N, C-alpha and C positions, 0 to 999 in steps of 0.2 A: 504493500500500500504506500510505500515511500515513508520518509521520516515525518513524524507528527509535528505539526506547526505549533509554536508556542502562542499563548493567548496574547502576549504583548505584541507579537508580530501581527496577529490578526487585527488588534486594535489600531496599530499603526497603518495597516493597509486600508482599514476603513476610513481613517482620517484622510489619507491620500485619495481614496476613491471619491470622497465628497468633493474635493477640489478638481480632480481630473474629470469627473463626469459633468461638472458645472461648466467647464471651459469649452467653448466652441459648440455647445449643444443648444438646441431649441428648448424652450421651457417645457413643451409637451414631452420631449424625449427624455428629459432628466428629472422632471419634477417628482416622480415616484421615488427614485433612489435618493434624491436630495432630501426629501422629507423624512427618509428612514435613517439617515446617517447623522449621528451626534458625536462630536469629538470627545464627549465625556462619557460615552456609553460604557456600561459595565456589563460585558457579555454574560458573565457567570451568574447574574442576578435572576435569570430566567429559571423557574422551577423545572421546566422540561430539560433545558441544557444541563442543569445540575444533576438531574436523574441520569442523563446520558453519560455525563462526565464521571459519575460514580460507578459506571459499569452496567448501566441499564440497557435494555434492548431497544434497538432502532429497527423498525420494520421498513424495508426497502421494497417498494412496489416495482415489479419487473414484468417483462413480456416474455413469452416463450419463443416467439419467432420474429421479432423486430430487428433483424440483421441490418446493419451492424451496431445498432444502438443498445439493444437489450434482448438477449436471446439465450436459450438453453442448449447445452451440448452434453453429450454423454448420457449413460444410463442413469446416473445420479442427478441429472439436470443441474449441472453447474451453470450459473448465470454469468454471462460475459457480455462485453460490448463497450463501445465508446462511452456511453452515458453510464454504464455500470461502473467502469473504472472511475469516472468522474464522481459519481455519487459516493462510492466507497472512500475515495480520497477526501472528499469534503467532510464526511462524517468523522473520519479518523483525524482530520485536522481540528475539528471543533470539539471532539470528544474521543480522545485516543483510546480510552478504556471501554468504549461502548461495544456491546455485542450486536452482531448483525443477524437479522432474520429476513427471509425473502418471501414475498407474497405475489402470486401471479395476478395481474390486473388486466382488464380489457379496456378498450376505448370507452365502453359504455359505463363501466362501474368505477373508473379511476377517480373522477371528481367526488362522488359521494363518499368513497372510502378514505380519501385524503381529508375531506371536509369533516368527517365524523371521527377521525383519529385512528381508524382501523389500520391504516398505513401511514407512516411518517413522511415518506418521500415517494414520488413517482420518478423512477430512473429511466423510463422509456422516452420516446420521442413525442412531445406534445407541444402544439403551438401556443404561444403566449398571446391571448387576446383579451379584450375588455370584459367580455361575458364571463370567461373563466376566472378572471381576476376578482370577480365578485364573490367567488367561492374559495379560491386557494391563492397562495402567493407563488410567485415565480422568481427564480434566481436570475442572475445575469445571463444574457443570451450566450449560448455556447455552440450553437449551430444555426445556420440559415439554410433552409431547404428550398428547392425550386420544384414547383408542381409541374410534372410532365406525365407521360404515359409510356407503359411498356406494351409492346406489340410483338407478334411473331415476326421473325426476321424476313420471312417471305411474303408478308401481308401487303406490302406496297404502301402502307400508311406512314406518312411523314408529318402530317399536320392535323390538328384538332378539327379543322374544317372538313376533313374527310370522314368524320364520324357520323355524318348525316345518315339517319335511318339504320344505324348499326346498334349493336349491344355493347355497353360499356360497363366494366366492373369498378366498384368503389367500396370503401369500408364505412360502415355505419359509425357515426360519431366523430369523423375526421373533418378538419377544416378543408381538406382537399375537395370534399363533396360540395361544400358551399362555394368554393372557388370555381369548380367545374360547372355548377348550375348557373352561376352568374355569367360565366363565359358563354355558355350556351344561350342564355337569354339575350345577352348583348349582341351576339352574332347570329341570332335567329336560327339556331341549330336544334334539330329534334332527333333525339336518340333515346333508347331505353336503357335506364341505369339499373343494373343488378347489384344489390347490396350484399355484403358479406360481413362476418364478424372480425376477420383479420386478413393480413396480406397473403397468408398461405391459401386460404379459402378462395380469395379473388384470383390468385395465380393459378390455382387448379382450374378455375373456370376459363382462364386464358389458354391453358394447356389443352383442355378438352374441346375448345372451340365454342363454348357457350357465350363467351364475350370476344369482341374483336380488339379491345384495348382495356388496359387496367390503369386507372389514374391514381397517382399518389405522389408523395415526396420522392425526389430523385434518389436520395440515399437509401430509402426503403426499397425502391424498385431495384436498385443495383444489388442490394443485399439478397432479395428473394431470387433474382435471376442468377446471381453467383452461386447460390446454394441449390439450384435446380438440377435436374438430371441432364439437361442439355443447355448450358449457358449460352452457347453460340447460336442457339435457335431463337433467341429473343434479343430485342434491343430497346433502348430508351430513345424516344423520338418526340417531336412536337415542340411548339413554341413554349416558352416559359410563361404559363398563365397566372402564376402567382409565386411570391417568395414569402416565407414564413419564419419568424424568429422562434427558435426552439430553446427551451430551458427546462431544468428540473423543477418540480413543484413540491410544495409542502404546505402545512397549515398556515393560514394568515392570522390565526388567533394569537400568535406569539411573535410580535415584531422583532424580538431579540434573535429569533432563529433566522429571520431574513437578513439581519445585519451580520450574523456569524457566517451564514452560507455565502453571501456576497463577498465578504472579506476573504474567505478561503478560495473562492473561485478567482478573485482578483489576484491573489498571490500566485495561483497556478498559471494565470495568463502572463504575469510579469516575469515569472521564473522560466517561462518557456515550456513548462510541463504540459500545459494543455495542447500546445502545438505538437509535442511529441506523441500525446495520446491520439491526436487526429491522424498523424502519420502512421501510427501503429494500426489503426482500424480502417483507414481509407486508402492507404498507399502501400500496404504490405499484405502478404498472404494471411488469411484469417481462418480459424477453425469453423466448421469441422473438415472442410474440403481443401483447405489451403488455397482458396481463390483470392486473387487480388482485385478489389473493387475498382482500383485505379481512378479515384475521384479526388483530384488535387483540390486543395482549399481554394474556394472561389474568392473573388475580389470583395464581394459583399461581406463575407464572414471575416476576411482580413481586416476590413475597415471597422467592423463591429468590435473585434478584439483589440484594435488600436485605441478605441474609445469606448470601453465597456459600458453597457446600459441594459435596462430591462424594458425597453420600448415595446408596447404591444403591437399586434398586427395592424390595427386600425390607424396607428400613427407611424407605421414603419414606412420609410421612404427609401427606395432603391437609389444608390448613388449614381449620378450621371457619368 
């Protein structure tokens, strides 16, 4: 998990974060973080943090098949991935003695289970938006996804406008569905959307021919293609119809947790550790099939990490 970060270091990082995020940012982009950072904050004052620091259990919400963000490998279902590494490092930075327990979540039950305290963190890929912020808190953005589509390599489909009259797969509860529907409305496209519970189910529909395209975040599409029986038989195509800020989630009932999490993530960004994690999961062979997703860090994410923030989707502006 890496060396545990000291609380003094976290407090210093939080102070720096307050000034760094205020500089060169619009009020909308930085107001959330600015309001949450206090130079005199005492992180250990939170009862929840005290319990974790004393060796209590932290429940990490995970996904079984969200490659490469959070997924299970092996008979004993070891949970791994980019956001799994991130979550575990954050927890051990703010509470080195904490015990970790894993709970499988779905897009449909994540928000309720985080909100009611059944799970402490969601380590999978979820878009930060204003609606979700009413129920849970989000950490600093650690990935920016681009919404595109996976198709069979021999399909001839290269544009979303070719989906007219076709069947399209999507996952219930994802923001990609909302983006797809808006794109269809704006471009007067009519197609049938077949919903599924997760990316494996949607990809099976693509494999079997039930759908002609599967719409989701680019990293998730690359992951499911890379772990398929025939990775060369599929490709990611189409215009980028949306970009989404991705972050880990946790309870919004304890502002001290938000401060601690953001401080730990900020240290990972500044030390280069987060960039190393990205390279590990997106640019090197990953389990279980040693497939390299070959997704270099995009310019949008690079700029996000250069000026860390927790801007929600509705206020998210793609750099020109």
